C-alpha positions as CSV (number, residue, x, y, z in Angstrom):
1,M,23.1,7.3,-2.2
2,T,24.4,5.4,0.8
3,Q,26.7,2.3,-0.2
4,N,27.0,-1.1,1.4
5,P,24.2,-0.1,4.4
6,K,25.0,-1.7,7.6
7,R,21.5,-1.3,8.4
8,Y,18.0,-0.2,7.2
9,T,15.6,2.4,8.2
10,I,12.3,2.2,6.4
11,T,9.1,4.3,7.4
12,A,6.2,4.4,6.3
13,A,3.9,7.6,6.7
14,L,1.8,8.0,10.1
15,P,-1.9,7.4,9.0
16,Y,-4.1,10.0,10.6
17,T,-7.0,8.4,12.9
18,N,-9.5,10.3,11.7
19,G,-10.6,6.8,9.6
20,P,-10.0,3.7,8.5
21,I,-7.4,2.9,6.0
22,H,-8.2,2.6,2.4
23,I,-6.9,1.5,-1.0
24,G,-5.4,4.2,-1.6
25,H,-3.1,4.7,1.1
26,L,-2.2,0.9,0.6
27,A,-1.0,1.6,-3.2
28,G,0.7,4.7,-2.0
29,V,2.5,3.8,1.0
30,Y,1.7,0.3,2.5
31,V,2.2,-2.1,0.4
32,P,5.1,-1.0,-1.5
33,S,7.2,-0.4,1.9
34,D,6.2,-3.8,2.6
35,I,7.2,-5.0,-0.3
36,Y,10.7,-3.5,0.2
37,A,11.1,-4.5,4.0
38,R,10.2,-7.9,3.4
39,Y,12.5,-8.3,0.2
40,L,15.8,-6.9,2.4
41,R,14.8,-9.2,5.2
42,L,14.9,-12.2,2.7
43,Q,18.1,-11.2,2.0
44,G,19.3,-11.5,5.8
45,K,19.3,-7.7,6.2
46,D,19.1,-5.5,9.3
47,V,15.6,-3.8,9.0
48,A,13.8,-1.4,11.3
49,F,10.1,-0.9,9.5
50,I,8.5,1.8,11.0
51,C,5.2,3.2,11.3
52,G,2.5,4.3,13.7
53,S,-0.8,6.5,14.2
54,D,-0.9,10.0,13.6
55,E,-3.1,11.4,16.4
56,H,-3.0,15.0,16.8
57,G,-3.8,18.0,15.0
58,V,-6.9,19.6,13.2
59,A,-8.3,16.4,11.4
60,I,-8.6,14.5,14.9
61,S,-10.8,17.5,16.5
62,M,-12.8,17.9,13.1
63,K,-13.8,14.3,13.3
64,A,-14.4,14.3,17.1
65,R,-16.5,17.5,16.9
66,K,-18.5,15.9,14.0
67,E,-19.0,12.7,16.1
68,G,-20.0,14.1,19.3
69,I,-16.8,12.4,21.4
70,T,-13.9,13.2,22.5
71,P,-10.4,13.8,20.3
72,Q,-9.1,10.0,22.7
73,E,-12.4,8.4,22.1
74,V,-11.7,8.9,18.1
75,I,-8.1,8.4,18.1
76,D,-8.3,5.0,20.1
77,K,-11.5,4.0,18.1
78,Y,-9.3,4.2,14.5
79,D,-6.2,3.4,15.9
80,G,-7.8,-0.2,17.1
81,I,-9.3,-0.9,13.7
82,I,-6.1,0.4,11.6
83,R,-3.8,-1.9,13.8
84,T,-6.2,-4.6,13.0
85,S,-6.6,-3.7,9.5
86,F,-2.6,-3.9,8.3
87,Q,-1.7,-7.0,10.7
88,D,-4.7,-9.2,8.7
89,F,-3.4,-7.6,5.3
90,G,0.3,-8.6,6.2
91,I,1.7,-5.0,6.9
92,S,5.0,-6.4,8.6
93,F,5.5,-3.5,10.3
94,D,8.5,-4.3,13.5
95,N,6.9,-1.4,15.7
96,Y,3.5,0.4,14.7
97,S,3.7,3.3,17.9
98,R,1.1,6.1,18.1
99,T,1.9,9.5,18.5
100,S,-0.3,9.9,21.9
101,A,2.1,7.7,23.4
102,Q,4.3,9.3,26.4
103,I,7.4,8.1,24.8
104,H,6.3,9.8,21.7
105,H,5.4,13.4,23.8
106,D,9.3,13.1,25.2
107,T,10.8,12.4,22.0
108,A,8.8,15.3,20.2
109,S,9.5,17.7,23.7
110,E,12.9,17.0,23.7
111,F,13.7,17.3,20.2
112,F,11.7,21.0,20.2
113,R,13.7,21.9,23.0
114,K,16.9,21.2,21.8
115,L,15.7,23.7,18.9
116,Y,14.6,26.2,21.0
117,D,17.8,26.1,23.3
118,A,20.4,26.4,20.2
119,G,18.2,29.9,18.7
120,K,16.7,27.8,15.8
121,F,13.7,29.1,16.2
122,I,12.4,32.7,15.5
123,E,9.8,33.9,17.3
124,E,6.9,36.3,15.8
125,T,3.5,37.7,16.6
126,T,1.3,37.6,13.8
127,E,-2.5,38.1,13.4
128,Q,-4.7,34.9,13.0
129,L,-8.6,34.3,12.4
130,Y,-10.2,34.1,15.8
131,D,-13.8,32.8,16.5
132,E,-15.2,35.5,19.5
133,E,-18.4,32.6,20.0
134,A,-16.1,29.6,20.6
135,H,-13.0,31.5,22.3
136,Q,-10.6,30.3,20.1
137,F,-8.4,30.8,17.0
138,L,-9.4,28.8,14.3
139,A,-6.8,26.4,12.7
140,D,-7.0,26.5,8.7
141,R,-9.1,23.5,8.7
142,F,-11.8,25.2,11.0
143,V,-12.2,28.4,8.8
144,I,-13.9,28.0,5.1
145,G,-14.8,31.1,3.0
146,T,-14.2,31.9,-1.0
147,C,-11.1,30.7,-2.9
148,P,-9.9,34.6,-3.9
149,K,-8.1,32.2,-7.2
150,C,-11.1,30.9,-8.3
151,G,-14.0,31.6,-6.5
152,N,-14.7,28.3,-4.7
153,E,-16.9,29.4,-2.0
154,E,-16.2,26.3,0.1
155,A,-12.5,26.4,0.3
156,Y,-10.4,25.7,3.4
157,G,-8.1,28.1,5.3
158,D,-5.1,26.6,3.8
159,Q,-6.1,25.2,0.9
160,C,-8.9,25.1,-2.4
161,E,-9.8,21.7,-3.0
162,K,-11.3,22.9,-6.3
163,C,-8.1,24.2,-7.5
164,G,-5.4,22.9,-5.3
165,S,-4.0,26.5,-4.5
166,T,-2.2,26.7,-0.9
167,L,-4.2,29.4,0.9
168,N,-3.5,31.6,4.1
169,A,-6.8,31.6,6.0
170,P,-7.1,35.3,6.2
171,D,-6.8,35.0,2.7
172,L,-10.5,33.5,2.1
173,I,-13.0,36.3,0.7
174,N,-16.5,36.1,3.5
175,P,-14.2,33.4,5.8
176,K,-16.7,32.1,8.8
177,S,-15.8,30.0,11.3
178,T,-17.0,25.8,11.0
179,I,-17.6,25.7,14.8
180,T,-20.6,28.1,15.2
181,G,-20.9,29.9,11.7
182,S,-20.0,33.3,12.8
183,K,-17.5,35.7,10.8
184,P,-14.0,35.5,12.3
185,V,-11.8,38.3,13.6
186,L,-8.2,38.9,13.3
187,K,-6.3,38.4,16.2
188,S,-2.5,38.7,17.8
189,T,-0.7,35.8,18.6
190,K,2.9,34.5,19.9
191,H,4.3,31.2,17.8
192,W,7.6,29.8,16.9
193,F,8.7,29.5,13.2
194,L,11.9,27.2,11.8
195,P,13.4,29.5,9.2
196,L,13.4,27.4,5.9
197,N,14.8,30.1,4.4
198,E,18.2,30.0,6.1
199,Y,18.2,26.0,4.7
200,D,18.1,26.9,1.3
201,T,21.9,26.0,0.2
202,F,21.7,22.9,2.2
203,L,18.4,21.8,0.3
204,R,19.8,22.8,-3.2
205,E,23.5,20.8,-2.4
206,W,21.4,17.9,-1.0
207,I,18.8,17.6,-3.0
208,L,18.8,19.1,-6.2
209,E,22.1,18.6,-6.6
210,G,22.8,15.3,-4.3
211,H,19.8,13.4,-5.4
212,K,19.4,14.8,-9.4
213,N,19.9,11.3,-10.5
214,D,18.5,8.8,-8.2
215,W,15.3,10.3,-6.8
216,K,12.0,9.4,-8.7
217,P,10.9,12.3,-11.3
218,N,8.0,13.4,-9.6
219,V,9.6,13.6,-5.8
220,Y,12.4,15.6,-7.2
221,G,10.3,18.3,-9.4
222,Q,7.9,18.9,-6.3
223,V,11.1,19.6,-4.5
224,K,12.5,21.6,-6.9
225,S,9.8,23.9,-7.3
226,W,9.3,24.5,-3.6
227,V,12.7,25.5,-3.3
228,D,13.2,27.9,-6.7
229,G,10.0,29.1,-5.5
230,G,11.4,30.8,-2.3
231,L,11.2,29.2,0.9
232,E,10.0,30.9,4.1
233,P,9.9,30.6,7.6
234,R,7.2,28.1,8.8
235,A,5.5,28.0,12.4
236,V,5.7,25.0,14.2
237,T,3.5,25.9,16.9
238,R,-0.5,26.3,16.9
239,D,-3.1,27.6,19.2
240,L,-5.0,24.5,19.3
241,D,-6.7,22.3,22.2
242,W,-5.5,18.8,21.2
243,G,-1.5,17.8,20.7
244,I,1.7,18.1,22.2
245,D,2.1,21.5,24.9
246,V,4.9,23.4,23.6
247,P,7.6,22.7,26.3
248,V,8.8,26.5,27.3
249,E,7.4,29.2,29.0
250,G,5.1,31.9,27.7
251,A,3.6,28.9,25.0
252,E,0.8,28.2,27.7
253,G,-2.1,26.8,25.1
254,K,0.0,26.5,22.4
255,K,0.7,22.9,20.8
256,L,3.1,21.7,18.5
257,Y,2.0,21.9,15.0
258,V,1.7,18.6,13.6
259,W,3.7,18.5,11.0
260,F,6.3,19.2,13.2
261,D,5.6,16.6,15.7
262,A,4.1,13.8,13.0
263,P,7.5,12.9,11.6
264,I,9.4,13.0,15.1
265,G,7.3,10.1,15.2
266,Y,9.3,8.1,13.0
267,I,11.8,8.3,15.8
268,S,9.8,7.7,18.7
269,S,8.1,4.7,17.4
270,T,11.9,3.6,16.6
271,K,12.9,3.8,20.1
272,E,9.8,2.0,21.6
273,W,11.2,-1.0,18.9
274,A,14.7,-0.9,20.0
275,Q,13.8,-0.6,24.0
276,R,11.9,-3.9,23.0
277,V,14.1,-5.9,21.2
278,G,16.9,-4.8,23.1
279,K,18.6,-2.3,20.2
280,N,20.5,0.8,20.3
281,W,17.7,3.2,18.3
282,E,20.4,5.5,17.8
283,D,22.3,3.2,15.4
284,Y,19.1,3.2,12.8
285,W,18.8,7.0,13.0
286,K,22.7,8.6,14.0
287,K,24.9,6.3,11.7
288,E,26.1,7.0,8.5
289,D,26.4,3.5,7.5
290,T,22.3,3.6,8.1
291,K,19.9,4.0,4.6
292,L,16.7,5.5,5.6
293,V,13.6,5.4,3.1
294,H,10.7,7.0,3.8
295,F,7.9,6.0,1.7
296,I,5.1,8.7,1.4
297,G,2.1,9.7,-0.9
298,K,2.6,12.6,-3.2
299,D,0.9,14.9,-0.8
300,N,4.0,14.3,1.6
301,I,6.4,14.9,-0.6
302,V,7.2,18.4,1.0
303,F,7.1,17.6,4.5
304,H,9.6,14.6,4.1
305,C,11.9,16.2,1.3
306,V,12.4,19.9,2.6
307,I,10.8,20.4,6.2
308,F,11.7,16.8,8.1
309,P,15.1,17.0,6.6
310,A,15.6,21.2,7.6
311,M,14.3,19.9,11.3
312,L,17.1,17.4,11.3
313,K,20.0,19.4,10.1
314,A,18.7,21.8,12.7
315,E,19.4,19.4,15.2
316,G,22.7,18.4,13.7
317,T,23.1,14.2,14.7
318,Y,20.7,12.6,12.7
319,I,21.1,10.7,8.8
320,L,19.0,12.3,6.2
321,P,16.6,10.0,4.0
322,D,18.6,8.1,1.3
323,N,15.4,8.2,-0.7
324,V,11.7,9.5,-0.5
325,P,9.7,7.1,-3.6
326,A,7.0,9.0,-2.9
327,N,3.5,7.5,-5.3
328,E,1.4,9.5,-7.1
329,F,-2.6,9.1,-6.5
330,L,-5.0,6.2,-6.8
331,N,-8.2,7.1,-8.2
332,L,-11.4,4.6,-7.9
333,E,-13.7,3.6,-10.6
334,G,-12.9,6.9,-12.6
335,N,-13.2,9.1,-9.5
336,K,-10.8,10.9,-6.9
337,L,-11.1,8.9,-3.5
338,S,-12.9,11.0,-0.7
339,T,-12.8,9.9,2.6
340,S,-15.6,12.8,3.6
341,K,-18.2,11.0,0.5
342,N,-17.3,7.5,1.5
343,W,-15.6,7.2,-2.4
344,A,-13.1,4.7,-0.8
345,V,-12.5,0.9,-0.7
346,W,-12.0,0.6,3.4
347,L,-9.2,-1.7,4.1
348,H,-11.7,-3.5,6.9
349,E,-14.2,-4.0,4.8
350,Y,-12.6,-5.1,2.1
351,L,-11.2,-8.0,4.5
352,Q,-14.6,-8.8,5.6
353,D,-16.2,-8.9,2.1
354,F,-13.1,-11.1,0.7
355,P,-11.9,-13.5,3.2
356,D,-8.6,-15.2,2.5
357,K,-7.9,-12.7,-0.3
358,Q,-5.4,-10.3,0.9
359,D,-2.7,-11.1,-1.7
360,A,-5.4,-10.5,-4.3
361,L,-6.1,-6.7,-3.6
362,R,-2.2,-6.7,-2.9
363,Y,-1.2,-7.8,-6.1
364,A,-3.9,-5.5,-8.1
365,L,-2.7,-2.8,-6.1
366,T,1.0,-3.4,-7.2
367,A,0.0,-4.3,-10.6
368,N,-1.4,-0.7,-11.1
369,A,0.7,0.9,-8.6
370,P,0.5,4.3,-9.1
371,E,4.5,5.2,-9.2
372,T,5.1,7.6,-12.1
373,K,1.3,8.8,-12.6
374,D,-2.1,8.8,-11.0
375,N,-4.0,5.6,-11.8
376,D,-7.4,4.1,-11.4
377,F,-8.6,1.3,-9.8
378,T,-11.8,-0.6,-10.7
379,W,-13.3,-3.6,-9.5
380,K,-13.5,-5.1,-13.1
381,D,-10.0,-5.0,-13.4
382,F,-9.4,-6.4,-10.1
383,Q,-11.5,-9.8,-11.3
384,A,-9.3,-9.4,-14.1
385,R,-6.3,-9.3,-12.4
386,N,-7.0,-12.4,-9.9
387,N,-9.1,-14.7,-12.0
388,N,-6.7,-14.3,-15.3
389,E,-3.7,-13.8,-13.8
390,L,-3.0,-15.2,-10.3
391,A,-5.4,-18.2,-11.0
392,A,-5.0,-18.7,-14.6
393,I,-1.1,-18.3,-14.7
394,F,0.5,-18.6,-11.2
395,G,-2.5,-20.7,-9.8
396,N,-2.6,-23.0,-12.7
397,F,1.3,-23.8,-13.0
398,I,1.4,-24.9,-8.9
399,N,-1.5,-26.9,-9.5
400,R,-0.7,-28.6,-12.5
401,V,2.6,-29.6,-10.7
402,V,1.7,-30.7,-7.8
403,V,-1.3,-32.9,-9.2
404,L,1.1,-34.4,-11.5
405,T,3.7,-35.2,-9.1
406,H,1.0,-37.1,-6.8
407,K,-0.4,-38.9,-9.7
408,Y,2.8,-39.7,-11.3
409,Y,5.3,-40.3,-8.1
410,N,3.1,-40.1,-5.0
411,G,4.2,-36.8,-4.2
412,I,7.8,-37.6,-3.8
413,V,10.0,-35.3,-5.9
414,P,11.7,-37.8,-8.7
415,T,15.5,-38.0,-9.5
416,P,16.2,-36.6,-13.0
417,N,18.1,-37.7,-15.9
418,E,19.7,-36.7,-18.5
419,F,19.1,-33.1,-18.8
420,L,18.3,-31.7,-22.8
421,E,18.6,-28.3,-23.8
422,V,15.5,-27.4,-23.4
423,D,15.5,-28.0,-19.5
424,E,19.0,-26.3,-19.0
425,Q,17.8,-23.4,-20.7
426,T,14.7,-22.9,-18.4
427,L,17.1,-23.5,-15.6
428,A,19.1,-21.1,-16.5
429,E,16.1,-18.8,-17.1
430,L,14.7,-19.7,-13.7
431,K,18.3,-18.9,-11.9
432,A,18.7,-15.4,-13.5
433,Y,15.1,-13.8,-12.0
434,P,16.5,-13.4,-8.6
435,A,18.7,-10.6,-9.7
436,V,16.3,-9.3,-12.0
437,I,13.5,-9.0,-9.6
438,S,16.2,-7.6,-7.1
439,S,17.3,-5.0,-9.2
440,S,13.4,-3.7,-9.9
441,I,13.0,-3.7,-5.9
442,E,16.0,-1.7,-5.3
443,R,15.1,0.9,-8.2
444,Y,11.6,0.9,-6.2
445,R,10.0,-0.3,-9.6
446,F,7.7,-2.6,-8.0
447,R,5.1,-3.1,-10.4
448,E,7.8,-3.7,-12.5
449,A,9.6,-6.2,-10.0
450,L,5.8,-8.0,-9.8
451,G,5.5,-8.8,-13.5
452,E,9.0,-10.4,-13.4
453,M,7.6,-12.4,-10.3
454,M,4.6,-13.3,-12.4
455,N,7.3,-14.3,-15.5
456,V,8.7,-16.8,-13.4
457,A,5.3,-18.7,-13.4
458,R,4.7,-18.0,-17.3
459,L,8.1,-19.8,-17.4
460,G,6.6,-22.9,-15.6
461,N,3.6,-22.8,-17.9
462,K,5.2,-22.5,-20.9
463,Y,7.3,-25.4,-20.2
464,L,4.7,-27.7,-18.9
465,A,2.9,-26.6,-22.1
466,D,6.0,-27.1,-24.7
467,E,7.4,-30.6,-22.8
468,E,3.6,-32.2,-22.1
469,P,4.8,-34.5,-19.7
470,W,0.6,-36.0,-19.5
471,K,1.7,-37.1,-22.9
472,M,5.2,-38.2,-22.8
473,I,4.5,-40.4,-19.6
474,K,3.0,-42.9,-22.1
475,T,5.9,-43.3,-23.9
476,D,9.1,-42.2,-22.1
477,E,8.7,-42.3,-18.1
478,Q,12.1,-41.6,-17.7
479,R,11.5,-38.4,-19.6
480,V,9.2,-37.1,-17.2
481,K,11.0,-37.4,-14.1
482,T,13.4,-34.7,-15.6
483,Q,10.5,-33.0,-16.9
484,M,8.8,-32.9,-13.0
485,Y,12.2,-32.2,-11.3
486,V,12.7,-29.2,-13.6
487,A,9.2,-27.4,-12.8
488,L,9.3,-28.3,-9.0
489,Q,12.4,-26.2,-9.2
490,I,10.5,-23.6,-10.5
491,A,7.3,-23.9,-8.5
492,S,9.8,-24.2,-5.4
493,A,11.5,-20.9,-6.4
494,L,8.2,-19.1,-6.6
495,A,7.5,-19.7,-3.2
496,T,10.1,-16.9,-2.1
497,L,10.3,-15.0,-5.5
498,C,6.4,-14.0,-4.2
499,E,7.3,-13.9,-0.8
500,P,7.6,-9.9,-1.0
501,F,4.4,-9.4,-3.1
502,L,2.3,-12.5,-1.9
503,P,3.6,-13.4,1.7
504,F,-0.2,-15.1,1.8
505,T,0.8,-17.3,-1.1
506,S,3.8,-17.7,-0.5
507,A,3.2,-19.6,3.0
508,K,0.6,-21.7,1.5
509,L,3.0,-22.8,-1.4
510,C,5.9,-23.3,0.9
511,K,3.1,-25.5,2.8
512,I,2.1,-27.4,-0.1
513,L,5.5,-28.2,-1.4
514,N,6.9,-28.9,2.5
515,I,9.5,-26.4,2.2
516,Q,11.2,-23.4,3.8
517,S,11.3,-20.0,2.4
518,N,14.4,-19.6,0.9
519,S,16.7,-16.6,2.0
520,W,17.1,-13.9,-1.1
521,D,20.5,-14.5,-2.4
522,L,21.3,-13.6,-5.7
523,E,23.6,-16.6,-6.4
524,F,20.6,-19.1,-7.2
525,E,23.2,-22.1,-6.9
526,H,22.5,-21.5,-2.7
527,W,18.7,-21.7,-2.9
528,N,17.6,-24.7,-1.3
529,V,15.3,-25.8,-3.5
530,T,13.2,-29.1,-3.8
531,K,15.6,-32.5,-4.2
532,A,14.9,-35.5,-5.6
533,G,13.3,-38.0,-2.5
534,H,11.4,-34.8,-0.9
535,Q,7.5,-35.3,0.0
536,I,5.8,-32.7,-1.0
537,G,1.8,-32.1,0.7
538,E,-1.2,-32.4,-1.3
539,A,-2.8,-29.8,-3.9
540,E,-4.9,-26.8,-2.5
541,I,-6.2,-23.7,-4.6
542,L,-3.6,-20.9,-4.2
543,F,-6.6,-18.4,-6.1
544,A,-10.0,-19.0,-6.0
545,Q,-11.9,-17.3,-8.4
546,I,-13.6,-14.1,-8.2
547,E,-17.5,-14.2,-9.2
548,D,-19.4,-11.4,-11.0
549,A,-22.0,-11.4,-8.0
550,D,-19.1,-10.4,-5.7
551,I,-18.1,-7.5,-8.0
552,Q,-21.5,-6.5,-8.5
553,K,-21.6,-6.1,-4.6
554,Q,-18.6,-3.6,-4.0
555,L,-20.5,-1.7,-7.3
556,D,-23.5,-1.3,-5.7
557,K,-22.3,-0.2,-2.3
558,L,-20.3,2.7,-4.7
559,E,-23.6,3.5,-6.5
560,A,-25.2,3.6,-3.0
561,S,-22.4,6.2,-1.7
562,K,-22.8,8.1,-4.7
563,Q,-26.4,8.6,-4.5
564,A,-25.8,9.8,-0.6
565,N,-23.5,12.1,-1.5
566,K,-26.0,13.5,-3.9
567,I,-28.6,14.0,-1.4
568,A,-26.4,15.1,1.4
569,N,-24.9,17.8,-1.2
570,M,-28.4,18.4,-2.3
571,K,-29.3,22.5,-2.1
572,A,-33.1,23.7,-2.2
573,E,-33.8,26.3,-5.0
574,P,-33.4,30.0,-3.6
575,Q,-36.8,31.5,-2.6
576,K,-38.6,33.0,-5.3
577,E,-39.9,36.9,-5.0
578,T,-42.2,37.4,-2.9
579,I,-46.0,37.6,-3.9
580,T,-48.9,39.3,-1.6
581,F,-51.4,37.3,-0.1
582,E,-53.6,38.4,-2.9
583,D,-51.6,36.6,-5.3
584,F,-51.7,33.7,-3.9
585,A,-55.4,33.5,-3.4
586,K,-55.7,33.5,-7.1
587,V,-54.2,29.9,-7.6
588,D,-56.8,27.4,-7.6
589,L,-55.2,24.0,-6.7
590,R,-57.5,20.7,-6.8
591,I,-57.6,17.1,-5.8
592,G,-57.8,15.1,-9.3
593,T,-57.1,11.4,-10.7
594,I,-56.0,10.7,-13.9
595,I,-58.6,8.4,-15.4
596,E,-56.9,8.5,-18.9
597,A,-53.4,8.4,-20.8
598,E,-51.4,8.1,-24.2
599,K,-48.5,9.5,-25.5
600,M,-48.4,11.9,-27.8
601,P,-47.8,11.2,-31.3
602,K,-44.2,12.1,-32.2
603,A,-43.1,13.4,-28.7
604,N,-41.2,11.6,-26.6
605,K,-41.4,13.5,-23.8
606,L,-45.5,14.1,-23.6
607,L,-48.1,12.1,-22.2
608,V,-51.9,13.6,-23.2
609,L,-53.8,13.0,-19.7
610,K,-57.5,13.1,-18.8
611,V,-57.8,14.2,-15.5
612,D,-61.4,14.3,-13.4
613,T,-61.3,17.2,-11.2
614,G,-64.0,17.2,-9.4
615,I,-65.6,20.0,-11.2
616,D,-64.9,18.5,-14.7
617,V,-62.8,16.2,-16.8
618,R,-60.1,18.0,-18.6
619,T,-57.5,17.2,-21.0
620,I,-53.8,18.1,-19.8
621,V,-50.7,17.5,-21.2
622,S,-47.7,17.1,-18.9
623,G,-43.9,16.2,-20.2
624,I,-43.2,13.2,-18.1
625,A,-43.6,10.4,-20.8
626,E,-39.7,10.1,-20.1
627,H,-40.5,8.8,-16.3
628,F,-43.9,7.1,-16.4
629,T,-45.8,4.8,-18.8
630,P,-49.3,5.8,-19.7
631,E,-50.3,2.4,-17.7
632,E,-48.3,4.0,-14.8
633,V,-50.3,7.4,-14.1
634,V,-54.0,6.0,-14.9
635,G,-55.9,5.7,-11.5
636,K,-53.2,7.9,-9.6
637,Q,-54.6,11.0,-7.3
638,V,-52.9,14.1,-8.0
639,T,-52.6,17.8,-7.4
640,V,-53.3,19.8,-10.5
641,L,-53.5,23.7,-11.0
642,V,-57.0,23.9,-12.5
643,N,-57.2,27.9,-13.2
644,L,-54.1,27.3,-15.8
645,A,-55.0,29.6,-18.9
646,P,-55.2,26.6,-21.2
647,R,-52.2,26.8,-24.0
648,A,-52.0,24.8,-27.1
649,L,-49.5,21.9,-27.1
650,R,-48.7,19.8,-30.7
651,G,-52.5,20.7,-31.6
652,V,-54.0,19.6,-28.0
653,E,-55.3,22.1,-26.0
654,S,-54.2,21.8,-22.1
655,E,-56.1,22.9,-19.4
656,G,-53.9,23.1,-16.5
657,M,-50.9,21.7,-14.6
658,L,-49.8,18.6,-12.7
659,L,-47.7,19.5,-9.5
660,L,-44.5,17.0,-9.2
661,T,-41.0,17.5,-7.9
662,N,-37.6,15.7,-8.4
663,T,-36.0,13.5,-5.8
664,P,-32.2,14.1,-4.8
665,E,-31.7,11.2,-7.1
666,G,-33.4,12.8,-10.2
667,K,-36.1,10.7,-9.8
668,L,-39.6,12.6,-10.8
669,V,-42.7,12.2,-8.4
670,F,-46.2,13.5,-8.2
671,V,-46.9,15.7,-5.2
672,N,-49.8,14.0,-3.6
673,P,-51.9,14.9,-0.6
674,A,-51.1,12.6,2.2
675,S,-54.2,11.8,3.7
676,E,-56.7,9.3,2.3
677,G,-59.8,9.7,1.5
678,V,-59.3,13.3,-0.2
679,S,-62.1,13.3,-2.7
680,N,-61.5,14.7,-6.2
681,G,-62.1,18.6,-6.7
682,A,-60.9,19.3,-2.7
683,M,-59.4,22.8,-2.8
684,I,-55.9,23.0,-1.9
685,S,-55.0,25.7,0.3
């Protein structure tokens, strides 16, 4: 661990610009990294909080093909959405760049060239899948086929999303190109590889020995599994049409593999920031008194803990990450988040549906953060945390303090009188909280830290509830001055203590109390709290209640996505065995009208129908009672198979069959004639 760092470089995973940001990204990466950066700034630390859009790789090309636009149009569209969402949500990056920027192309090319010139790569000719119709090599995600391990027929060339196995595209059974649908062939191509196996000893010493006690178990365990499984050379170049050109002769048409170029985006973004603010970027990446921390999701652990450190080690002048506090995944309403299935809560849509409620979502995501295991976000839990915790505990305490101060003292902080034991004890507890919360944040336990911050609000509520100044004012006005003074100290401390977690609330609270946020000094005696004689502002609602109708709207939106996915994934039943024309000619289909209907006694699924077929009125028993009431079907024109042999059902002879089908939503519907005016008995041919 870096001891007494002089500066901090904090990176947050570069989001792909093939779609907007959703709550899984926020819970896994951006909210915890922002909490950490804000906390350090409050301590007066030198911080570079770095991020940017990841704009290369197959995901961008696939999105462009799907939407019928160019990769540049894709990245420009989503980079704009993502930037605005982060800004509106209060993610306080010092610099947000993009990997399509020239400074990044130059930085990544220089990095590759230095390793190339130093002989750090190995050159190999391998066979890869090639689409002869599209005249291009296929990146892993442009190949789909049957997983050799579980039989999933829709496995990608790099991973089976059903069983989670890591795959190589040539290993797929019956592979096909997602571009043309044709079967690809194997074709030789030359690429450069980083020999990870040569860094085995380094990684074991640096991580498995050096960080066994301070890295999160989920991170350490995944790295150990990878290293123990045997490291192999990994390609750093690809045959792609979108990305950074490989800067060596003989590499025409080849690009830097996105996993190689993307983490260098942290460095190029830092360069961009340093140029803008007049600092030396190398101080933040090459000095041993700098603490480097990567915030990522668990799907990026290997890249940030094995591959990128090996790249930095190979280059030779960079520091290594002090910690990589990766989170697990956040699910949504019991199901895995999926951008392709629109099973997500998109940040830009949330900000539209819940204006001025950024902190409600920040709070819910932090309180339910997947720090040690996958967790589940539900809209009901979100509502409960806002209404029962933020509003009922935090907001209620502040409101009571401000309202009573205005009622008793016209908004002027009273001069306290004698402090009783309860006052001294309450203030002593308050003074201990900065160090307690700080300890949790320093260990990347943000959920725990948030709980301690809320305990400060609970301390205030308990103090007021026990002391009851609204009753005491009738008998001892001097005592109430001390009570309100103590309560105001808690309120003003909260303005700073909540800032890393709830920055918009902190700003509102500072305005209400007419104060500036403090620096986060562990010695509470140095904090600037409300002094006697200080004029505070008017009361303002910090957290409005979230109504049931607002939550139902979000649940309805998810249900619509679920139904749309069912329709999109609906597959027709395979064709039945071929019949002859003579077979079909035997079938007699007629138009009929249901003239009577009643439920079959003691049978939940059956209706007994009287149907006018145009040639007679006959009884037909149909298993539709769970979908239609007798009243709904009377008068309905239907299609009837009239020459079906009669069959007795529960003692009633059924003389035919009605034609029905299911919608993708599972609703049973009649197969009816499309034109009006068709008479009963009309034949269908």
